[in-house]
N, C-alpha and C positions, 0 to 999 in steps of 0.2 A: 526591535525584532518581534514579530507577531507569531512566528512559527519556525519550526526547523524539521529537517529530515536528515537522517544519517543512514547511509548504506555502504556496503562493502562488496567487493567482487574478487573472486579467486577461482581458478580452475574451471571456468565456464559457467559459474553460478554466482548470482548476486543475492544478497540478503538485505532486506530493509530492517535496520536495527531499531529505528524509532521514527515516528512521525507525530508531531505534536503542535498544537496551537494554543496560544494563551486563551483562557476562558472568555475574556472579554472580546476576543477576536474571532470567535467561532461563528459559524453560519454565514461567513462572508466569502467562501470559496478559496480560502488560503490553503487548506489541506489538499483540495483538488489541484491547485496550481503546484504545490510541492510534489504531489504524486506524479503529475505530468513531467516535472523536471527529473525526478528519479527514474521514471520509465524511459525518457528520452536519453538520459546519460547511460542508463544500463544497456540499452540496445545499441548505443554507439560503441560500446566495448565488445568484448568477446563473450559475454554472458549469454547463455541460451535460455535461462529461466531466472526469475526473481522470486524468492521465497520470503515469507514473513510469518510471524505469529502474533495473534491478537486475542485479547480476552474474549471468551465466549459470550460475555454479557455486554460487550461494547457494540451494540447494534448500529450505531452511527458509523463506526470504522468498518464493520463488516459490510455494510451497505456500500460504502465508498469503494472498498476493495473489489467487491463483486461487480460493480458497475465498470471497474477498470479491467475486468477480465480474469480476476483471480478466482481460483476454484479451491475448495477445501480438499486437502490431501491427508490430513491427519488431525488427531486430537491429543493433547498432552493433559492428562488428568491432574488436577490439583497443582498446576504449574505456578500460578500466582498466589502469594500468601497474604495479600491485602484483603481486609474485610472478610476474613475466613478464606477458605481455599477456593480458587477459581480455575476452571479449565482454560487452556489456550487452544485456539483453533490455528492449525498450521495451514497456510494457503500458498498457492504458487500460480504464476502465470508464465507460459512459455513465450519465447520471442515471437513465434509465428501465430500465437493466439491473440496478440494485443497490438492494434495498430497505433497505439499511443506512442510507441517508440519511433514511428515514422513521422518525421517532423511535419510533413504536409498534412497528415491526417490525425494529428494528436487530439484535436478538439472533438473528433467524432467518437472516440472510444470512451473517455471518462466524461461524464456530464459536467457542464459548467455550474456555477453556483446557483443560478436560477432554476436549473433542472433537477437539482439534488433534493 
C-alpha cells in the first residue's frame, strides 16, 4: 500500500478524514488518484458537498485541494498540537463546483501527476 484515503458521508455531506501517501511514494500522483476516487464515490452518493481540514502549513495538500475545486470556508486556530500549535484550514467543494465527480470529466478537474 502506497497511500490511503478515508471519507465518510451522512445527511447529504461527506467528510475527508484522511488522505496520506508514504514518504517514498510522494510526487508520483498517488494522492491525486486517491482524491479522484474520493470525489467520484462522494458524488455517486447523496452528498452535496465534501469538507476537509488540513494543516495551514501543508502547502502541498492545500494546492492539491484547491486544484480539485475546494475553497477555504474556515480556520480552526491551534487545532493541531504537533511541533507547537498549528491552525487547520477548513475547505469544502460543492457537488456542482467540481466536475471530478462526473466519471467522464474526472481528469479535467484535478491535474494529473505531471501537471501538479
